[in-house]
N, C-alpha and C positions, 0 to 999 in steps of 0.2 A: 749211772749214766755219765756222770761228770768224769769219772776215771776213764771210761771208754773214749770220751771226747778229747781228753788230754793225751791219751795214747795215740789217737788218730792224728792229732796235730803234730806230735813228735815224729810219727811215721811219715807224715806228709813232708815235713821239712827235710828229713833224711832222704826220702825218695827223690824229691825235686833236686837236691844237691847232687845225688848220685847220677840222676838223669842228665843234669847239666854238665857234669864232668865227662860223661860218655859222649855227649853231644859235641863238645869241643874236640875230644879225641877222634870222633868220626870225621869231623871237618878237617882235621889235620891229616888223617889217613887218606881221605878222598883227594885232598890237594896233592899229597905225595904221589898218588897213583894217577894223577891228571884226569880224574873222572869229571864228566860234564855236570852231573847232578851232585851237588854238595849241599851241606847244611848252610842256610843263609844266616847272616848276622842278626837279622831281625828275630829269628827263632831263639838265638842265644840270648839276646837282650831281653826277650819276653820271659824266658825261663829265669833269667837273673832277677827280673822285676818281681816275679811270682814267688821268690824265696830261694832261688838257687844261685845267688850271687857268690856265695862262698865257694861253691863247687866250680863255678866258671873261673873265678880269680885264681884259685889253687891250680886248676888244670892249665891255665895260661902260663903260670909260673913253672909248674912241673915239666910241661912239655916244651917250654921256652918257645911258645908259638904265639904269633900275633902280638908280640910285645910292642910293636910300633903302631898298632891300631889305636888311634885316638878314641874312637867310639868305645871300644871294650876296656881300654886301660883307664879311662876317666869315669865312665858311667857305672862300671861294675863296682868300684869302691863306694860310689854314692848310693847305689842300690843296696850294697852291703850295710851301710850305715842305716838306711831306711829299714831294712829287715831286722837289724839289731834293735832299732827303736821300737818296732812293732812287737818284737819278742819281749822287750823290757816292759812295754805297756801292758801286754797280756800277763806278764809275771806280776806286775804291780796290782793289776785288777783281780788278783787271785785266780787267774785262769789256769795256770800250770800247777802251782804248788800253794796249798793253803799256808798263810803266814799270819802272824799277829798283826793287829790293826796298827800298832805303833810302828812296826817295821815298814808296813805299806805306806803309812803317812810320811815317814822319813824319806823313803825312795821317791814318793810323789813330790815332796818339797824339793829334793835334789834335782829331779828332772825339770821342775818348774824354773828353778834358778838357772840351770844349764841352757834350756831351750827357750828362755824368755823372749 
């Protein structure tokens, strides 16, 4: 059961990043075609917060789109740091990969010093 849960979480992060990448591409394509209905920034920020911040940030840089948007260019890296912190926390709590207790303790001590 634990292996299934680990695989499900990995698939979730891959899927949300892929979805967020396609969301930014769709917004750019809709803007190029001058369509009235386009993807709102709130949806992109929400997918970024839910784990797709890497996909959003990479797509912004790949497409060179919305680089002057303060909302996306400032909050997306902050959400990326949050997502990385959550992934590290899950890794330390032996959620993803089982590891020796000494290594987990060393990582916990390091995170405690860094985020004191």
